[in-house]
ZAMARGU-4260 file (C-alpha; in steps of 0.2 Angstrom, whole numbers, plus 5000, padded with zeros to 4 digits):
<rodrens>
0) 4885/5012/4910 | 4889/4994/4916 | 4897/4983/4904 | 4896/4963/4904 | 4914/4961/4897
5) 4929/4972/4894 | 4943/4965/4884 | 4961/4970/4886 | 4974/4967/4873 | 4981/4971/4857
10) 4973/4979/4842 | 4981/4973/4825 | 4979/4973/4806 | 4980/4955/4801 | 4987/4950/4784
15) 4986/4931/4782 | 4993/4923/4767 | 4989/4904/4762 | 5005/4897/4753 | 5009/4880/4745
20) 5026/4881/4752 | 5037/4894/4761 | 5049/4904/4751 | 5067/4901/4750 | 5080/4914/4753
25) 5077/4929/4742 | 5063/4921/4733 | 5046/4927/4728 | 5031/4916/4727 | 5013/4919/4725
30) 5000/4915/4739 | 4984/4904/4734 | 4973/4914/4745 | 4973/4930/4756 | 4963/4938/4770
35) 4965/4955/4777 | 4956/4961/4792 | 4956/4968/4810 | 4963/4956/4824 | 4971/4955/4840
40) 4967/4941/4852 | 4955/4949/4865 | 4948/4960/4851 | 4943/4945/4842 | 4934/4937/4857
45) 4925/4954/4861 | 4918/4954/4843 | 4911/4937/4845 | 4902/4942/4862 | 4896/4959/4854
50) 4888/4950/4840 | 4880/4938/4854 | 4871/4954/4861 | 4882/4956/4877 | 4887/4974/4883
55) 4906/4975/4878 | 4920/4987/4880 | 4938/4987/4876 | 4956/4994/4883 | 4969/4995/4870
60) 4978/5007/4859 | 4980/5012/4841 | 4989/5025/4830 | 4983/5040/4821 | 4981/5030/4804
65) 4968/5021/4793 | 4970/5005/4803 | 4966/5015/4819 | 4951/5023/4811 | 4945/5005/4805
70) 4946/4998/4823 | 4935/5012/4830 | 4923/5010/4815 | 4921/4991/4817 | 4919/4991/4836
75) 4906/5005/4835 | 4896/4996/4821 | 4895/4980/4832 | 4891/4990/4848 | 4908/4988/4857
80) 4911/5003/4869 | 4927/5012/4863 | 4930/5022/4879 | 4946/5013/4884 | 4955/5014/4867
85) 4968/5026/4867 | 4974/5035/4850 | 4993/5037/4851 | 5008/5044/4841 | 5014/5027/4835
90) 5008/5016/4820 | 4995/5004/4824 | 5000/4986/4826 | 5001/4974/4812 | 5002/4955/4812
95) 5008/4945/4795 | 5005/4926/4795 | 5012/4914/4781 | 5002/4898/4783 | 5006/4881/4775
100) 4994/4868/4781 | 4996/4867/4800 | 5012/4876/4799 | 5011/4895/4802 | 5024/4908/4803
105) 5020/4925/4810 | 5029/4942/4811 | 5021/4955/4822 | 5024/4974/4824 | 5017/4979/4841
110) 5017/4998/4837 | 5004/5007/4846 | 4999/4991/4857 | 5015/4994/4868 | 5007/5011/4873
115) 4990/5005/4879 | 4986/5010/4897 | 4973/5002/4909 | 4961/5016/4915 | 4954/5008/4931
120) 4939/5019/4932 | 4933/5012/4915 | 4937/4994/4920 | 4926/4996/4936 | 4911/4996/4924
125) 4914/4978/4920 | 4906/4962/4927 | 4919/4953/4919 | 4937/4956/4911 | 4945/4945/4898
130) 4964/4948/4896 | 4976/4942/4882 | 4993/4948/4874 | 4998/4959/4888 | 5014/4962/4899
135) 5015/4953/4915 | 5013/4969/4925 | 4998/4974/4917 | 4990/4956/4920 | 4995/4957/4938
140) 4987/4975/4941 | 4971/4970/4931 | 4969/4953/4941 | 4972/4960/4959 | 4960/4976/4954
145) 4946/4964/4949 | 4949/4952/4963 | 4946/4965/4976 | 4931/4972/4968 | 4922/4955/4964
150) 4925/4956/4945 | 4928/4939/4937 | 4944/4938/4926 | 4948/4926/4912 | 4965/4925/4906
155) 4972/4918/4889 | 4990/4918/4895 | 4999/4911/4880 | 5017/4909/4883 | 5018/4923/4897
160) 5023/4919/4914 | 5011/4923/4928 | 5017/4925/4946 | 5010/4911/4957 | 5001/4924/4970
165) 4991/4930/4955 | 4987/4914/4947 | 4976/4908/4960 | 4966/4925/4959 | 4962/4921/4940
170) 4944/4914/4939 | 4947/4906/4922 | 4964/4902/4915 | 4964/4898/4897 | 4979/4889/4889
175) 4981/4877/4873 | 4989/4860/4876 | 5006/4864/4870 | 5007/4880/4881 | 5002/4870/4896
180) 5014/4856/4894 | 5028/4868/4892 | 5023/4878/4908 | 5018/4863/4919 | 5027/4848/4911
185) 5012/4837/4909 | 4993/4839/4905 | 4989/4836/4924 | 4975/4850/4927 | 4978/4849/4946
190) 4995/4858/4943 | 4987/4875/4940 | 4982/4886/4955 | 4969/4895/4944 | 4950/4893/4950
195) 4945/4886/4934 | 4955/4879/4920 | 4952/4877/4902 | 4965/4868/4892 | 4961/4867/4873
200) 4967/4851/4865 | 4975/4848/4848 | 4963/4842/4836 | 4948/4851/4844 | 4940/4850/4862
205) 4946/4854/4879 | 4952/4848/4896 | 4942/4858/4909 | 4944/4858/4928 | 4931/4868/4938
210) 4933/4876/4955 | 4927/4861/4964 | 4940/4851/4956 | 4929/4841/4944 | 4939/4837/4929
215) 4931/4833/4911 | 4936/4831/4893 | 4924/4840/4880 | 4926/4833/4863 | 4915/4829/4848
220) 4919/4842/4835 | 4933/4843/4823 | 4935/4850/4806 | 4948/4851/4793 | 4959/4866/4797
225) 4959/4879/4784 | 4966/4892/4795 | 4968/4891/4814 | 4970/4910/4816 | 4958/4915/4830
230) 4952/4898/4835 | 4957/4900/4853 | 4950/4918/4853 | 4933/4910/4848 | 4934/4897/4860
235) 4937/4910/4875 | 4921/4920/4868 | 4910/4904/4870 | 4917/4900/4887 | 4914/4918/4893
240) 4896/4918/4886 | 4892/4902/4895 | 4899/4907/4912 | 4891/4924/4912 | 4875/4915/4908
245) 4877/4903/4923 | 4881/4888/4913 | 4893/4874/4919 | 4911/4875/4914 | 4908/4860/4904
250) 4894/4867/4894 | 4904/4884/4892 | 4918/4874/4884 | 4906/4865/4873 | 4901/4881/4866
255) 4919/4887/4864 | 4922/4871/4855 | 4908/4875/4842 | 4915/4893/4839 | 4933/4886/4836
260) 4926/4873/4825 | 4917/4887/4815 | 4933/4897/4815 | 4946/4885/4808 | 4935/4882/4793
265) 4938/4899/4787 | 4953/4911/4783 | 4955/4925/4796 | 4951/4927/4814 | 4934/4935/4812
270) 4928/4927/4796 | 4917/4915/4805 | 4908/4927/4817 | 4889/4924/4816 | 4874/4930/4826
275) 4869/4919/4842 | 4854/4914/4833 | 4864/4906/4819 | 4875/4898/4832 | 4860/4890/4840
280) 4854/4883/4823 | 4872/4876/4819 | 4873/4868/4837 | 4856/4859/4834 | 4862/4854/4816
285) 4878/4846/4823 | 4869/4838/4838 | 4876/4849/4852 | 4864/4851/4866 | 4868/4868/4875
290) 4857/4878/4888 | 4855/4894/4878 | 4839/4899/4886 | 4847/4903/4903 | 4854/4919/4896
</rodrens>
């Protein structure tokens, strides 16, 4: 079975606590709100794309525990192929976030995520591969494999370093503004060797450079942030859905902006996920014109 998109990344259980202030040494405080749910950056992106009707799969690893069972159950319920997920003898990954306004403190236990293995036979079924939260050696192997076979790749690289020889083989490099500045020293989009570049901007929107060198800024939607968890993953989902439908990079980024806009208004990475029909309705409501009929 061919798959439109295969995600490769962590599978976590997220515990998100909204606090009025961070606790002092040896102090206990009450959170004013909490959200518990499944997470992992690439998994959040794949969850959106599955809801949009794309054929999706995933490569990752979970433990023999209730969290692992929950990941399988959720993915199967929304139609994600789970053939690339290993079950290993280690606890499933957990991420705990304390959030106070724009300030976020996160503690992660990777657990089973450290034992994921890329099955290249499984990967060869994909039209497109999306990577996040992966060791450099995994990124290099996957990008080279995909490049040789004409499979497009999007990479949400975060703080990881990517060898220059591999960067130019990445079809869509995604970074936030702070990550890009740290890596390249400025916001100049010509400094990246990736074919297409998407830099998400603080406060909403993005700076994009396509493979022809055309640079544009996408703005127009910003919301009061309740919780930014998963906003970048939602943005990635919008970009991937657009490019697989033949949209321009600019329009694809506009859809990404809309999905991130919805995400930051709710607590939790997947709380804002809705159907494609609902996204079309919201796009119309906020005055965002997108070429949805091309898919």
